[in-house]
C-alpha positions as CSV (number, residue, x, y, z in Angstrom):
1,X,0.2,-0.3,0.1
2,X,1.6,3.4,-0.9
3,X,2.8,5.8,1.8
4,X,0.0,8.6,1.0
5,X,-2.8,6.3,0.6
6,X,-5.6,7.6,2.8
7,X,-6.8,4.7,5.0
8,X,-8.7,6.6,7.6
9,X,-12.1,8.5,6.0
10,X,-11.4,11.8,4.6
11,X,-12.1,14.8,7.2
12,X,-10.9,17.7,5.2
13,X,-11.0,20.0,8.3
14,X,-8.8,17.7,10.2
15,X,-6.3,16.5,7.9
16,X,-2.4,16.8,6.8
17,X,-1.1,17.2,3.7
18,X,2.8,16.7,2.3
19,X,2.7,20.0,0.0
20,X,5.0,20.3,-3.2
21,X,7.2,17.3,-2.2
22,X,8.3,18.9,1.6
23,X,8.3,16.1,3.8
24,X,10.1,17.7,6.3
25,X,6.7,19.5,7.8
26,X,2.9,19.1,7.2
27,X,0.2,21.1,6.8
28,X,-2.7,20.7,9.0
29,X,-6.4,22.0,8.0
30,X,-7.3,22.1,11.6
31,X,-4.1,24.1,12.8
32,X,-4.6,26.1,9.5
33,X,-0.9,26.2,9.0
34,X,2.2,23.8,8.9
35,X,3.0,21.7,11.7
36,X,6.3,19.7,12.5
37,X,6.2,16.0,11.9
38,X,6.6,15.9,15.8
39,X,3.2,17.6,16.5
40,X,1.3,15.5,19.0
41,X,-1.8,15.8,16.7
42,X,-0.3,14.6,13.6
43,X,1.6,11.8,15.3
44,X,-1.8,10.9,17.2
45,X,-3.5,10.5,13.5
46,X,-0.7,8.5,12.4
47,X,-1.2,6.1,15.0
48,X,-4.8,5.7,14.3
49,X,-3.9,4.6,10.7
50,X,-4.0,8.1,9.1
51,X,-1.7,8.6,6.0
52,X,-0.8,11.9,4.9
53,X,-2.1,13.1,1.8
54,X,0.6,14.4,-1.0
55,X,-0.4,17.1,-2.7
56,X,1.5,19.4,-6.0
57,X,1.0,22.9,-4.6
58,X,-0.5,25.1,-1.7
59,X,-2.7,26.9,-4.5
60,X,-4.1,23.1,-5.3
61,X,-4.4,22.2,-1.7
62,X,-6.4,25.9,-0.7
63,X,-8.5,25.1,-3.9
64,X,-9.1,21.4,-2.0
65,X,-10.1,23.1,1.2
66,X,-12.1,25.9,-0.4
67,X,-13.9,23.3,-2.0
68,X,-14.9,21.5,1.4
69,X,-15.5,25.1,2.8
70,X,-12.4,24.6,5.4
71,X,-10.7,27.8,6.3
72,X,-7.6,28.6,4.7
73,X,-4.8,31.1,5.6
74,X,-6.0,34.4,6.0
75,X,-2.5,36.3,5.1
76,X,-2.0,34.1,1.9
77,X,-3.1,35.9,-0.9
78,X,-3.5,32.8,-3.1
79,X,-5.6,31.3,-0.5
80,X,-7.6,34.1,-0.3
81,X,-8.0,34.2,-4.1
82,X,-9.3,30.8,-4.5
83,X,-12.0,32.0,-1.6
84,X,-13.2,34.9,-3.8
85,X,-13.3,32.3,-6.8
86,X,-14.9,30.3,-5.1
87,X,-17.8,32.7,-3.6
88,X,-18.3,34.2,-6.7
89,X,-18.7,30.9,-8.3
90,X,-21.9,30.6,-6.0
91,X,-23.8,33.9,-7.1
92,X,-25.9,33.1,-9.8
93,X,-25.2,34.5,-13.2
94,X,-28.0,36.1,-13.4
95,X,-27.1,38.1,-10.1
96,X,-23.9,39.3,-11.7
97,X,-25.8,40.5,-14.7
98,X,-28.2,42.3,-12.4
99,X,-25.5,43.7,-10.2
100,X,-23.6,45.3,-13.2
101,X,-26.7,46.9,-14.7
102,X,-27.2,48.4,-11.6
103,X,-23.6,49.5,-11.0
104,X,-23.6,51.0,-14.9
105,X,-27.0,52.8,-13.9
106,X,-25.4,54.3,-11.0
107,X,-22.3,55.3,-13.1
108,X,-24.8,56.8,-15.9
109,X,-26.3,58.8,-12.9
110,X,-23.1,60.2,-11.6
111,X,-22.1,61.2,-15.1
112,X,-25.2,63.3,-15.5
113,X,-25.1,65.1,-12.7
114,X,-21.4,65.8,-13.5
115,X,-22.2,67.4,-16.7
116,X,-25.2,69.3,-15.9
117,X,-24.3,72.1,-14.1
118,X,-27.6,72.8,-12.6
119,X,-27.2,69.3,-10.8
120,X,-23.1,69.8,-10.4
121,X,-23.6,71.9,-6.8
122,X,-20.7,71.0,-4.1
123,X,-23.6,69.9,-2.0
124,X,-25.0,67.5,-4.9
125,X,-21.1,66.3,-6.6
126,X,-20.0,65.8,-2.7
127,X,-18.1,62.4,-2.3
128,X,-19.2,61.6,-6.0
129,X,-16.7,60.3,-8.1
130,X,-15.5,61.9,-10.9
131,X,-16.9,61.7,-14.5
132,X,-13.4,59.9,-15.7
133,X,-14.0,57.3,-13.1
134,X,-17.7,56.6,-13.8
135,X,-17.5,54.9,-16.9
136,X,-19.2,51.8,-17.4
137,X,-17.6,48.5,-16.0
138,X,-17.0,45.9,-18.5
139,X,-17.9,42.2,-17.6
140,X,-13.9,41.7,-16.7
141,X,-13.9,44.8,-14.3
142,X,-17.0,44.0,-12.9
143,X,-15.8,40.4,-11.9
144,X,-12.6,42.5,-10.3
145,X,-14.8,44.7,-8.5
146,X,-17.2,42.1,-7.3
147,X,-14.2,39.8,-6.2
148,X,-12.8,42.8,-4.2
149,X,-16.1,43.3,-2.4
150,X,-16.0,39.7,-1.2
């Protein structure tokens, strides 16, 4: 039986991985980080017939964990992007279309206020973006903006 074959039922929230061929430490999903091979929880896991799973990269591991709704490291940009991608994918396409349409309608109103002198008073324009920043969003721009809000 190969060393990395899973013998226990997979519990993604409490599992261990060798990442990118590094066998000097393991990633613990329960600890949301790397632990030494001497970590008591890891030693107990192995004693209960647990087998460490090998995975090619942290990015691949984050995708696996995010897919199981398991926490990933907060300070890791790759992990956070995986979370945002997953969250974005959970929003129905019709909602994306509606939200982008509403955002662009608001931008049209801002452009109108900016170019109509009677409406463009200090009180009315206070806090509104400039006309240059109120251009319609393309689908790609909306995707970036939407993920930044997540």
